[in-house]
C-alpha positions in Angstrom: -93.7 -109.3 70.7 -91.2 -112.1 71.5 -93.9 -114.8 71.4 -95.2 -113.8 68.0 -91.8 -114.1 66.2 -91.7 -117.9 66.2 -95.4 -118.0 65.2 -94.7 -115.6 62.3 -91.7 -117.6 61.3 -93.7 -120.8 61.2 -96.4 -119.0 59.1 -93.8 -117.7 56.7 -92.2 -121.1 56.2 -95.7 -122.6 55.6 -96.3 -119.9 52.9 -93.0 -120.7 51.3 -93.7 -124.4 51.4 -97.0 -124.0 49.6 -95.9 -121.4 47.1 -92.6 -123.0 46.0 -94.4 -126.1 44.7 -92.7 -128.5 47.1 -95.9 -129.2 48.8 -97.8 -129.5 45.6 -95.3 -132.0 44.2 -95.8 -134.4 47.1 -98.4 -137.1 46.8 -101.2 -136.3 49.2 -101.6 -140.0 50.1 -98.0 -140.4 51.1 -96.9 -139.5 54.6 -93.5 -137.8 54.9 -90.9 -139.7 56.7 -89.8 -136.9 59.0 -89.4 -137.6 62.7 -92.0 -136.4 65.0 -91.4 -132.8 66.2 -90.3 -132.4 69.8 -91.6 -128.9 70.4 -89.7 -128.4 73.6 -86.3 -129.3 72.0 -83.9 -126.4 72.2 -83.2 -124.8 68.8 -80.4 -122.2 68.3 -81.2 -119.8 65.5 -78.2 -118.1 63.9 -78.0 -114.4 63.1 -79.1 -115.0 59.5 -82.3 -116.7 60.7 -83.1 -113.6 62.8 -82.3 -111.2 60.0 -84.4 -113.1 57.6 -87.3 -113.1 60.1 -87.0 -109.3 60.6 -86.7 -108.7 56.9 -89.9 -110.6 56.3 -91.7 -108.7 59.0 -90.6 -105.3 57.7 -91.3 -106.0 54.1 -94.7 -107.3 55.0 -95.5 -104.4 57.4 -94.3 -101.7 55.0 -95.6 -103.0 51.7 -98.2 -101.2 49.7 -101.4 -103.0 48.7 -100.1 -103.4 45.2 -96.8 -105.1 46.2 -96.7 -108.9 45.7 -96.3 -111.2 48.7 -92.7 -111.4 49.9 -90.9 -113.7 52.4 -87.3 -113.9 53.4 -85.5 -117.1 54.6 -81.9 -117.8 55.6 -80.2 -120.3 53.4 -77.6 -121.8 55.7 -75.8 -123.6 52.9 -75.4 -120.5 50.8 -75.0 -118.3 53.9 -77.4 -115.7 52.4 -80.8 -114.3 53.1 -83.1 -115.2 50.2 -85.9 -112.7 49.6 -88.6 -114.5 47.6 -91.2 -112.4 45.8 -94.4 -114.2 44.6 -95.8 -112.2 41.7 -98.3 -112.8 39.0 -96.4 -111.0 36.2 -95.0 -113.6 33.9 -92.6 -111.5 31.9 -88.9 -111.3 32.5 -88.9 -107.5 32.4 -91.7 -107.3 35.0 -89.9 -109.7 37.3 -86.7 -107.7 37.1 -88.6 -104.5 37.7 -90.3 -106.0 40.8 -86.9 -107.2 42.1 -85.4 -103.8 41.6 -88.2 -102.2 43.7 -87.7 -104.8 46.5 -83.9 -104.2 46.3 -84.5 -100.5 46.7 -86.7 -101.1 49.7 -84.0 -103.3 51.2 -81.4 -100.5 50.7 -83.5 -98.5 53.1 -84.4 -101.3 55.5 -81.0 -103.0 55.8 -79.5 -100.3 58.1 -82.6 -100.6 60.3 -82.3 -104.3 60.6 -78.6 -104.2 61.1 -79.0 -101.6 63.8 -81.2 -104.1 65.8 -78.3 -106.6 65.9 -75.4 -104.1 65.9 -74.1 -105.3 62.5 -73.7 -103.9 59.0 -75.6 -105.8 56.4 -73.9 -106.0 53.0 -75.7 -106.5 49.7 -73.7 -109.7 49.1 -75.5 -111.3 52.0 -78.9 -111.1 50.2 -80.3 -112.8 47.1 -83.6 -112.0 45.5 -85.9 -114.5 43.6 -89.0 -113.7 41.7 -91.6 -116.4 41.3 -94.5 -116.3 38.9 -97.2 -118.9 38.8 -95.3 -121.1 41.3 -92.1 -121.2 39.1 -88.9 -119.2 39.5 -88.6 -116.7 36.7 -85.5 -114.7 37.6 -83.1 -114.1 40.5 -80.7 -111.4 41.4 -77.5 -112.4 43.2 -73.9 -111.1 43.4 -74.8 -108.0 41.3 -76.4 -109.7 38.3 -79.6 -111.3 37.1 -79.9 -115.0 36.3 -82.9 -116.2 34.3 -84.3 -119.5 35.6 -83.9 -122.5 33.3 -86.9 -124.3 32.2 
């Protein structure tokens, strides 16, 4: 189980990279200027990274076949776990309804995830973003919805 977590995290980050449009915006002929990865270099994840990883695992494992793909990442700058939902419904109401369903699932899952790390997870530590057709449609943070600007 411990060996699959880093592999799953890498897979989730790859999905996020492709679906957010970052990868699609890059020119295929251009090579990124990132330094070469040193795979044996120590890396210290923070608690938010681990909670995001467990959130992704549980949302994926417990989702119904009708649920859209969902991934969670820890935003170190915002100090929040961002739960990203990749749906195909292009209306604002459908996006809000989907985020409400995911938030309801997280109300149930949060105590389970917190128990694993002996912490209490607060709703303020999570943000929810609904993407449709590779564009952000709406997000829910700090108790309110924000519609993405064009």
